[in-house]
N, C-alpha and C positions, 0 to 999 in steps of 0.2 A: 316601377310599381304604380306610382301616382302619375307618371308622365309629366307633362308640362305643368300640371297643377302644383307639383312639388316646388317649383321655382317661380310660381306666379306672384308670390309676395313673401316678404321676410317673415311675416306671421305664420304662414303655412309652412315655410321652410323650417323654422325653429320648432314649431309645434310637432310636426311629423318626425323630425330628427330626435327631439328629446323623448317623445313617446316610444319610438322604436328602440333607441338606445337604452331606455329604462327596462324594456322587455328583455333585450339582449343581456343587460347587466344581471337581471334577475336569473336568467338562464345560466349565465356563467357562474354565479354564486351557487346555484342549485347543483350544477355539475361538480363544482369544487367540493361541496359538502358530501356528495355521493362518493367522490374519490377518496376523501378522508376516511369515511366509514368503511369502504371496501379495503383500503390499505391496513386499517386497524383490525378488521375482521378476518382478512385473508392475507396475512403478511408473508407466509412461507413461499419458497420457490415452488413447492409441489402444488400450491394453490393458485399458481399464476393463471392457468387456463380458466379456472372458475372465476377468478377476479376479473379477467378481461371480458369474459362472456357476459357476466352480470353487468359490468361497467358499460359495455357497448349498448346493451339493451336499455339500461337506465338512461344513458346519455341520449340515445336516439329517441326514447319516449319523451324526455324533457324537450328535445329539439322539436319534435313533432307538435308538442303542446304549444311551444312558443310560436312556431310558424303558423299554426292554426289560429292562435289568438290574433296574430297580426292580420292574416288574410280574412278569416271569417269575422273577426271582431270589427275590423275596419269596414267590412261590407255591411255588417249588421247596424252599426251606428252611422253609416254613410259618411265615414271620415273623409273629408276633402272630396266628397263625391265619388269615392272609390267603389268599384263593383268587382265582385269576386271573379277572377280569371282562373279557371281550373287548370289550364295548361301551365301557367306561372306557378300555381300552388304545387302541382305535381313535381315540376322541375326543382322547386325550392326544397321539397322534401328529399328528393334524390340527392341533390348536391349537399344538403345538410347532413344526410346520413353518411355520405362518402367522407365529408370533412371530419365528422365525429369519429369514424373508424380510423381515419388517417391520424388524427390527433392522439387517439388512444394508443395506437401502435407506436407512434413516435415517443409518447410519454413512457410507455412500458419499456421500450427499447432503451431509453435514456436511464430509467431507473434500474434496469437489469445491468447495464454497463457500469453504473455507479456502484451497485452491490458487488459486482464481479471485481472491480478495481479495489474495493475495500477488503474483500476476501483475500486477494492477492497480496495486498500490503500487509494485512494481518499475518498471513502465512509467512511472508518474508521476515517480518519483525520477530515472529516466534522462532523462526529458524536461526536468526542472528542471536537472539537471546539464549537459545539452547546451546549454540556454539560458544558463546561468551561464557555461559555457565560451565561448560565442559573445560574451557581453557582456564577459567579461574580455579576449578577443581584440580586441574593438572598442576597449576602453579602451586597450589596449596600442598600438593603431594611432593613436588620437586624440592621446594625450598627447605623444609625440615630435614629430609633425607640427605640432600646434597650438603647442607650445612654440617650435619653430623659427621659425614665422611671427610669433608674438607678440614674440619677442626682436628680430627684424628690425625690426618696426614700432616697438618701444620705442626701439631704437637710433637710428632716424631722428628720432623725436619729441624725444629729449633735446636734440639740437642745434637743432632747428627751433622747438619750442614746449614749453619745460620744464613749463608749467602743464598743458598737455594730456597730457604724458608722465606727470605725477604722477597725473592722473585715470586714465589708461590702466593704470598700474601698480597702482592701487587695485582696479580692476575685474578685472585679471588675477589678483591675489591672491585675490579672491573666487571666481573660476573654479576656481583650483587647490585652494583650501580645500574647495570642493564636490567636486571630483574625488577628493581624498584621503579625504574623509569617506564618500563613497558607494562607495569602492573595496571596503569590507568589508561593504556592505549590499546585500541582494538587491533591495530596493525603496525608493523614496523617494516623498514626497507631490508632488502636482502643484504645490502652492504653492512648495515648495523648488525644484522643477525650473524653474518660471517665474522665480524670483529668479535662478537660475543663467543662464537664457536671457537675461535683461535685461543681465547683466554680459557674457555671451558676445557678445551683439549689439552692445553698446557698443564692444567691441574690433573687431568686424567693421566697424562704422560708422566707426571711426577710420581703418581701412585703406582703405575704399572710398568714404568721404565721402557726398555726396548721391546717389550711384548706388544706394544701398541704403536700404530703409525697411521697417519692420515694424509691423503693426497687430494687436493681440490683443483678442479678445472672448470671455472665458470667464466663465461664471456662477460666482459665489462658492461656490455649492453643491458644485461639483466640486473645489474646491481641496484638500479632504482626501483625495481619491482617491489611490490608490497606482499607481505604474508603474515600470518599470525605469529606472535612471539613464541619462541621455544620450539617451533616446528622442526628445525634441523637438530636441535638438542635431543628431541625424542628419538630421531633416527640413530644418532650416535650412541645414546644411552642403550637402545635396544641392541645395537651391534655389539657393544661391550658386554651387555648382560647375557646374550645368547651365543657367545663364542668363547672358546678357550683362549685365555691370554697367559 
């Protein structure tokens, strides 16, 4: 812009650099204030096109004003002997407009991606909380009902078969230890669930006798997999509930 005059002396170099940077800084601050106002006034996704359109027009207007001050102002005050070059001025406006549109697009794209990620995370968290709430509700239903039936069975066994009652009480304690342990855990391993199921089924077997049988065929490879607690218990409970024993 200034040619060799820009580097003719330290005084010219610092004076031109400081003045130009001051104008650019003022331009940056103005664009930032416009962005804040637009984001507050048009925050919704449905207002994105309007926000971008007004923003681009405002940014370009600020850029045109800044470039005009530099080119026309420097020419007017004969700053470092500068004379207005319309070709340089026109190209500066074109490049400035292009950079403003590019910067606005990148900024809106980044903001949209951030909002999208936030929505996805919130939806995932809500889904997890909903599943956890359903699981806790299920546990709340299982424990009192199951405890009542178990105590009835134990009461009968104590007088009829003390040895079987002792075994029943041992399996019952395993079941409730599992329920208490997994009450604060979101997931458990298939191996732990199957150990619980064996104790749970022993209690059912004690109640229903030969009318109930269970056969399991699970590859050891899957035993480390995780699942919500009581998942298999629900299947067995439904099988017992909806079939004649």
